[in-house]
C-alpha atoms as a printed R data frame, in Angstrom:
    type eleno elety resid chain resno       x       y       z
1   ATOM     1    CA   MET     A     1  -8.315  -8.391  -0.264
2   ATOM     2    CA   THR     A     2  -7.305  -5.380   1.863
3   ATOM     3    CA   LEU     A     3  -4.856  -2.564   1.448
4   ATOM     4    CA   GLN     A     4  -2.859  -3.845   4.403
5   ATOM     5    CA   SER     A     5  -2.040  -6.989   2.437
6   ATOM     6    CA   PHE     A     6  -1.255  -4.886  -0.631
7   ATOM     7    CA   TRP     A     7   0.461  -2.069   1.185
8   ATOM     8    CA   PHE     A     8   3.539  -3.903   2.348
9   ATOM     9    CA   SER     A     9   3.832  -5.567  -1.035
10  ATOM    10    CA   TRP     A    10   2.609  -3.072  -3.658
11  ATOM    11    CA   LEU     A    11   3.722   0.059  -1.913
12  ATOM    12    CA   ILE     A    12   7.330  -0.727  -2.593
13  ATOM    13    CA   LEU     A    13   7.312  -3.264  -5.404
14  ATOM    14    CA   GLY     A    14   9.645  -2.734  -8.318
15  ATOM    15    CA   ALA     A    15  11.356  -4.389 -11.221
16  ATOM    16    CA   SER     A    16  13.664  -7.090  -9.864
17  ATOM    17    CA   PHE     A    17  17.209  -6.260 -10.918
18  ATOM    18    CA   GLN     A    18  19.716  -9.073 -10.769
19  ATOM    19    CA   GLY     A    19  23.405  -8.332 -10.522
20  ATOM    20    CA   LEU     A    20  26.284  -7.689  -8.190
21  ATOM    21    CA   ARG     A    21  25.369  -6.441  -4.746
22  ATOM    22    CA   ALA     A    22  26.139  -2.795  -4.120
23  ATOM    23    CA   GLU     A    23  25.744  -0.283  -1.342
24  ATOM    24    CA   PRO     A    24  22.252   1.286  -1.160
25  ATOM    25    CA   PRO     A    25  22.050   5.000  -2.009
26  ATOM    26    CA   PRO     A    26  22.556   6.715   1.383
27  ATOM    27    CA   LEU     A    27  19.782   9.272   0.794
28  ATOM    28    CA   LEU     A    28  17.222   6.563  -0.025
29  ATOM    29    CA   ALA     A    29  18.333   4.203   2.741
30  ATOM    30    CA   LYS     A    30  18.028   6.958   5.353
31  ATOM    31    CA   ALA     A    31  14.610   8.049   4.062
32  ATOM    32    CA   ILE     A    32  13.221   4.506   4.133
33  ATOM    33    CA   GLY     A    33  14.659   4.062   7.617
34  ATOM    34    CA   GLN     A    34  12.849   7.191   8.796
35  ATOM    35    CA   TRP     A    35   9.587   6.089   7.203
36  ATOM    36    CA   VAL     A    36   9.520   2.679   8.907
37  ATOM    37    CA   ALA     A    37  11.123   3.738  12.192
38  ATOM    38    CA   GLY     A    38   7.739   4.617  13.693
39  ATOM    39    CA   ARG     A    39   6.127   1.406  12.380
40  ATOM    40    CA   GLU     A    40   2.770   3.155  12.071
41  ATOM    41    CA   ASP     A    41  -0.022   1.432  10.190
42  ATOM    42    CA   LEU     A    42  -2.435   3.007   7.726
43  ATOM    43    CA   ALA     A    43  -6.120   3.719   8.100
44  ATOM    44    CA   PHE     A    44  -7.918   4.064   4.769
45  ATOM    45    CA   THR     A    45 -11.230   4.045   2.914
46  ATOM    46    CA   GLN     A    46 -11.711   1.108   0.547
47  ATOM    47    CA   GLN     A    47 -14.123   0.936  -2.377
48  ATOM    48    CA   THR     A    48 -14.765  -2.580  -3.697
49  ATOM    49    CA   ARG     A    49 -16.586  -2.999  -7.007
50  ATOM    50    CA   PHE     A    50 -17.658  -6.218  -8.735
51  ATOM    51    CA   PHE     A    51 -18.556  -6.232 -12.433
52  ATOM    52    CA   VAL     A    52 -20.569  -8.345 -14.824
53  ATOM    53    CA   GLU     A    53 -19.267  -9.329 -18.259
54  ATOM    54    CA   ASP     A    54 -20.521  -6.194 -20.057
55  ATOM    55    CA   GLY     A    55 -18.561  -3.962 -17.667
56  ATOM    56    CA   LYS     A    56 -21.516  -2.778 -15.616
57  ATOM    57    CA   VAL     A    57 -21.178  -2.671 -11.846
58  ATOM    58    CA   LYS     A    58 -22.861  -5.676 -10.243
59  ATOM    59    CA   ASN     A    59 -22.440  -4.494  -6.674
60  ATOM    60    CA   GLU     A    60 -20.283  -2.080  -4.727
61  ATOM    61    CA   ARG     A    61 -19.203  -1.423  -1.153
62  ATOM    62    CA   VAL     A    62 -17.408   1.431   0.590
63  ATOM    63    CA   GLU     A    63 -15.661   0.547   3.831
64  ATOM    64    CA   ARG     A    64 -13.316   2.196   6.315
65  ATOM    65    CA   TYR     A    65 -10.422   0.366   7.938
66  ATOM    66    CA   ASP     A    66  -8.755   1.779  11.062
67  ATOM    67    CA   PRO     A    67  -6.144  -0.449  12.746
68  ATOM    68    CA   SER     A    68  -5.958   1.922  15.730
69  ATOM    69    CA   LEU     A    69  -9.333   0.532  16.852
70  ATOM    70    CA   PRO     A    70  -9.946  -2.814  18.608
71  ATOM    71    CA   ASP     A    71 -10.395  -5.832  16.346
72  ATOM    72    CA   ARG     A    72 -14.185  -5.834  16.664
73  ATOM    73    CA   GLN     A    73 -14.338  -2.221  15.442
74  ATOM    74    CA   ARG     A    74 -11.516  -1.937  12.917
75  ATOM    75    CA   TRP     A    75 -13.760  -2.370   9.804
76  ATOM    76    CA   ARG     A    76 -16.814  -0.150   9.312
77  ATOM    77    CA   LEU     A    77 -19.306  -0.457   6.432
78  ATOM    78    CA   ILE     A    78 -20.221   2.951   4.973
79  ATOM    79    CA   GLU     A    79 -22.126   2.386   1.710
80  ATOM    80    CA   VAL     A    80 -23.709  -0.448  -0.238
81  ATOM    81    CA   ASP     A    81 -24.485   0.057  -3.944
82  ATOM    82    CA   GLY     A    82 -24.229   3.833  -3.645
83  ATOM    83    CA   LYS     A    83 -26.515   4.169  -0.622
84  ATOM    84    CA   PRO     A    84 -25.693   4.564   3.076
85  ATOM    85    CA   ALA     A    85 -25.457   1.159   4.731
86  ATOM    86    CA   THR     A    86 -28.435   0.240   6.860
87  ATOM    87    CA   ASP     A    87 -28.076  -0.796  10.489
88  ATOM    88    CA   GLU     A    88 -28.875  -4.370   9.499
89  ATOM    89    CA   GLN     A    89 -26.253  -4.379   6.708
90  ATOM    90    CA   ARG     A    90 -23.602  -2.887   8.973
91  ATOM    91    CA   LYS     A    91 -24.288  -5.339  11.787
92  ATOM    92    CA   SER     A    92 -24.136  -8.377   9.512
93  ATOM    93    CA   TRP     A    93 -21.133  -7.300   7.457
94  ATOM    94    CA   GLU     A    94 -19.059  -5.848  10.307
95  ATOM    95    CA   SER     A    95 -19.671  -8.875  12.499
96  ATOM    96    CA   SER     A    96 -18.357 -11.166   9.756
97  ATOM    97    CA   LYS     A    97 -15.476  -8.916   8.662
98  ATOM    98    CA   ASN     A    98 -14.231  -8.101  12.148
99  ATOM    99    CA   GLY     A    99 -14.576 -11.710  13.233
100 ATOM   100    CA   HIS     A   100 -11.482 -12.683  11.237
101 ATOM   101    CA   PRO     A   101  -8.106 -12.385  13.003
102 ATOM   102    CA   ARG     A   102  -6.171  -9.234  12.238
103 ATOM   103    CA   ARG     A   103  -3.461  -9.761   9.642
104 ATOM   104    CA   LYS     A   104  -0.091  -9.645  11.351
105 ATOM   105    CA   VAL     A   105   2.719  -8.017   9.386
106 ATOM   106    CA   VAL     A   106   5.945  -9.373  10.806
107 ATOM   107    CA   LYS     A   107   8.412  -7.859   8.386
108 ATOM   108    CA   SER     A   108   9.170  -4.197   8.037
109 ATOM   109    CA   PRO     A   109   8.506  -2.800   4.534
110 ATOM   110    CA   ALA     A   110  12.229  -2.141   4.215
111 ATOM   111    CA   GLU     A   111  12.864  -5.890   4.315
112 ATOM   112    CA   TYR     A   112  11.007  -6.283   1.014
113 ATOM   113    CA   LEU     A   113  13.126  -3.690  -0.794
114 ATOM   114    CA   ASP     A   114  16.172  -4.349  -2.924
115 ATOM   115    CA   LEU     A   115  17.759  -1.101  -1.788
116 ATOM   116    CA   ASP     A   116  21.226  -2.232  -2.847
117 ATOM   117    CA   ASN     A   117  20.166  -2.134  -6.488
118 ATOM   118    CA   ALA     A   118  17.997   0.992  -6.363
119 ATOM   119    CA   ARG     A   119  18.530   3.251  -9.362
120 ATOM   120    CA   LEU     A   120  18.562   7.061  -9.356
121 ATOM   121    CA   VAL     A   121  16.325   8.166 -12.253
122 ATOM   122    CA   ALA     A   122  15.788  11.877 -11.506
123 ATOM   123    CA   ASN     A   123  17.798  14.367  -9.484
124 ATOM   124    CA   THR     A   124  17.029  18.007  -8.721
125 ATOM   125    CA   PRO     A   125  18.308  20.424  -6.056
126 ATOM   126    CA   LYS     A   126  15.180  19.684  -4.002
127 ATOM   127    CA   SER     A   127  14.522  15.980  -4.517
128 ATOM   128    CA   ALA     A   128  15.758  12.660  -5.856
129 ATOM   129    CA   ARG     A   129  13.638   9.909  -7.422
130 ATOM   130    CA   PHE     A   130  14.671   6.251  -7.315
131 ATOM   131    CA   GLU     A   131  13.373   3.113  -8.972
132 ATOM   132    CA   VAL     A   132  13.473   0.349  -6.385
133 ATOM   133    CA   GLY     A   133  13.083  -3.377  -6.910
134 ATOM   134    CA   LEU     A   134  11.576  -5.996  -4.668
135 ATOM   135    CA   ARG     A   135  13.842  -8.671  -3.280
136 ATOM   136    CA   PRO     A   136  13.041 -11.805  -5.296
137 ATOM   137    CA   GLU     A   137  12.861 -13.972  -2.189
138 ATOM   138    CA   ALA     A   138  10.309 -11.635  -0.570
139 ATOM   139    CA   MET     A   139   7.441 -12.405  -2.958
140 ATOM   140    CA   ARG     A   140   7.277 -15.862  -4.526
141 ATOM   141    CA   LEU     A   141   3.761 -16.037  -5.955
142 ATOM   142    CA   PHE     A   142   4.109 -13.669  -8.918
143 ATOM   143    CA   SER     A   143   6.641 -12.001 -11.179
144 ATOM   144    CA   VAL     A   144   7.873  -8.692  -9.805
145 ATOM   145    CA   GLU     A   145   9.474  -7.688 -13.102
146 ATOM   146    CA   GLU     A   146   6.194  -6.226 -14.351
147 ATOM   147    CA   ILE     A   147   5.903  -3.676 -11.531
148 ATOM   148    CA   VAL     A   148   7.377  -0.207 -11.974
149 ATOM   149    CA   VAL     A   149   7.883   1.656  -8.678
150 ATOM   150    CA   ALA     A   150   9.378   5.056  -7.926
151 ATOM   151    CA   ILE     A   151  10.226   6.535  -4.518
152 ATOM   152    CA   THR     A   152  10.893  10.272  -4.266
153 ATOM   153    CA   VAL     A   153  12.980  11.679  -1.398
154 ATOM   154    CA   ASP     A   154  12.961  15.312  -0.286
155 ATOM   155    CA   LYS     A   155  16.563  16.397   0.206
156 ATOM   156    CA   GLU     A   156  15.844  19.051   2.825
157 ATOM   157    CA   SER     A   157  13.867  16.859   5.219
158 ATOM   158    CA   GLY     A   158  15.514  13.607   4.156
159 ATOM   159    CA   GLY     A   159  12.121  11.903   4.076
160 ATOM   160    CA   VAL     A   160  10.036  10.015   1.529
161 ATOM   161    CA   VAL     A   161   7.554  12.393  -0.096
162 ATOM   162    CA   ARG     A   162   6.060  10.264  -2.872
163 ATOM   163    CA   ILE     A   163   5.640   6.607  -3.788
164 ATOM   164    CA   SER     A   164   4.147   5.570  -7.116
165 ATOM   165    CA   ALA     A   165   3.670   2.246  -8.853
166 ATOM   166    CA   THR     A   166   2.267   1.060 -12.167
167 ATOM   167    CA   LEU     A   167   1.929  -2.242 -13.989
168 ATOM   168    CA   ARG     A   168   3.779  -2.974 -17.240
169 ATOM   169    CA   GLN     A   169   1.445  -5.791 -18.224
170 ATOM   170    CA   PRO     A   170  -1.073  -8.135 -16.517
171 ATOM   171    CA   ILE     A   171   0.325 -10.741 -14.135
172 ATOM   172    CA   ASN     A   172  -1.043 -13.908 -12.596
173 ATOM   173    CA   VAL     A   173  -1.166 -14.234  -8.810
174 ATOM   174    CA   LEU     A   174  -2.401 -16.743  -6.247
175 ATOM   175    CA   LEU     A   175  -1.053 -19.637  -8.284
176 ATOM   176    CA   GLY     A   176  -2.995 -18.494 -11.321
177 ATOM   177    CA   LEU     A   177  -6.378 -18.228  -9.586
178 ATOM   178    CA   ALA     A   178  -6.347 -14.449 -10.024
179 ATOM   179    CA   ARG     A   179  -4.981 -12.041 -12.600
180 ATOM   180    CA   ILE     A   180  -4.020  -8.438 -11.898
181 ATOM   181    CA   THR     A   181  -4.792  -6.308 -14.942
182 ATOM   182    CA   GLY     A   182  -4.116  -2.817 -13.608
183 ATOM   183    CA   LEU     A   183  -2.179  -1.106 -10.837
184 ATOM   184    CA   ASP     A   184  -2.020   2.605 -10.100
185 ATOM   185    CA   ILE     A   185  -0.515   3.847  -6.834
186 ATOM   186    CA   ASP     A   186   0.234   7.499  -6.137
187 ATOM   187    CA   VAL     A   187   0.889   8.176  -2.463
188 ATOM   188    CA   ARG     A   188   2.253  11.567  -1.465
189 ATOM   189    CA   ILE     A   189   3.520  12.403   2.002
190 ATOM   190    CA   GLU     A   190   3.391  15.841   3.584
191 ATOM   191    CA   PRO     A   191   6.866  17.403   3.656
192 ATOM   192    CA   VAL     A   192   8.295  18.030   7.116
193 ATOM   193    CA   ASP     A   193  10.571  20.702   8.495
194 ATOM   194    CA   ASN     A   194  13.260  18.311   9.684
195 ATOM   195    CA   ALA     A   195  14.197  14.670   9.413
196 ATOM   196    CA   SER     A   196  13.285  13.853  13.014
197 ATOM   197    CA   ALA     A   197   9.659  14.779  12.291
198 ATOM   198    CA   GLN     A   198   9.322  12.301   9.435
199 ATOM   199    CA   ASN     A   199   7.859   9.619  11.691
200 ATOM   200    CA   SER     A   200   4.735  11.747  12.167
201 ATOM   201    CA   ALA     A   201   4.401  12.854   8.532
202 ATOM   202    CA   GLU     A   202   0.893  12.438   7.116
203 ATOM   203    CA   VAL     A   203  -0.189  11.092   3.763
204 ATOM   204    CA   GLN     A   204  -1.473  13.972   1.626
205 ATOM   205    CA   SER     A   205  -5.119  14.249   0.701
206 ATOM   206    CA   GLY     A   206  -5.627  13.188  -2.886
207 ATOM   207    CA   SER     A   207  -3.296  10.205  -2.568
208 ATOM   208    CA   THR     A   208  -4.860   7.114  -4.117
209 ATOM   209    CA   ALA     A   209  -4.203   3.469  -4.881
210 ATOM   210    CA   SER     A   210  -6.179   1.156  -7.131
211 ATOM   211    CA   VAL     A   211  -6.001  -2.388  -8.449
212 ATOM   212    CA   THR     A   212  -8.133  -4.007 -11.139
213 ATOM   213    CA   MET     A   213  -8.125  -7.777 -11.280
214 ATOM   214    CA   SER     A   214 -10.127 -10.896 -11.998
215 ATOM   215    CA   LYS     A   215 -10.531 -13.794  -9.610
216 ATOM   216    CA   LEU     A   216 -11.711 -17.075 -11.105
217 ATOM   217    CA   GLY     A   217 -12.718 -15.042 -14.149
218 ATOM   218    CA   ASN     A   218 -14.813 -12.504 -12.220
219 ATOM   219    CA   PRO     A   219 -13.656  -8.879 -12.754
220 ATOM   220    CA   MET     A   220 -13.308  -6.623  -9.723
221 ATOM   221    CA   GLU     A   221 -11.735  -3.350  -8.687
222 ATOM   222    CA   TYR     A   222 -10.317  -2.006  -5.441
223 ATOM   223    CA   ASN     A   223  -9.754   1.701  -4.770
224 ATOM   224    CA   TRP     A   224  -8.130   3.128  -1.642
225 ATOM   225    CA   SER     A   225  -8.129   6.724  -0.438
226 ATOM   226    CA   ASP     A   226  -8.237   8.937   2.682
227 ATOM   227    CA   PHE     A   227  -5.053   7.455   4.114
228 ATOM   228    CA   LYS     A   228  -4.003   8.275   7.653
229 ATOM   229    CA   ARG     A   229  -1.019   7.024   9.606
230 ATOM   230    CA   VAL     A   230  -2.102   5.604  12.960
231 ATOM   231    CA   THR     A   231  -0.670   3.547  15.781
232 ATOM   232    CA   SER     A   232  -2.003   0.006  15.617
233 ATOM   233    CA   PHE     A   233  -4.255  -0.946  18.521
234 ATOM   234    CA   GLY     A   234  -2.413  -2.823  21.235
235 ATOM   235    CA   ARG     A   235   1.068  -2.031  19.953
236 ATOM   236    CA   PRO     A   236   3.293  -0.784  22.797
237 ATOM   237    CA   LYS     A   237   4.362   2.815  22.345
238 ATOM   238    CA   GLU     A   238   7.984   1.905  23.110
239 ATOM   239    CA   LEU     A   239   8.172   0.042  19.779
240 ATOM   240    CA   TYR     A   240   7.921   3.385  18.060
């Protein structure tokens, strides 16, 4: 489980709204277009915690993922069970983790969004907040109706400035092998002076994402923080 696999799914999940197709809200469509135009990836710090039945932490890791680095360096082990990772732990873990092929994300995040049925839920002179659903055909392994997502757009810059997501009730994933019991995403993006600068906008410090789940009955928790937009290693600059 990594944030990259969650990011393109959870970042923009929403309640699936069925109905007649409509035109997407122009403000939201333009903001999403600006956000994905650069096609940057995200570097982040990931905390992984495994629990025993009484709720106590069985073991814990803190890792850093940076897709701007070569495959053999993209994951770095920072802590194990609250202590700095030893050279031996880092060598063993990083060799195994970085030995797996990098996950390739073919689709743009915008292709997962049901922008046509986005709903304006808050409107002020400075910003607009939309609830956005996921296209039903984009994710087939779990029910998207239980995810509540909001995307806030700054009217002056025309860019996305906040994305949040919560879970209405637990859902089964991976054909029932895992169960997601909690979801809390609050990602805020630094406002920019003009729309053309949105591609280089940074995620604000203090932005977080977390998921609690059980896999084959074993409870676990993932927390992500310290996000940074980076250019993926090996991706030609002209694609941006």
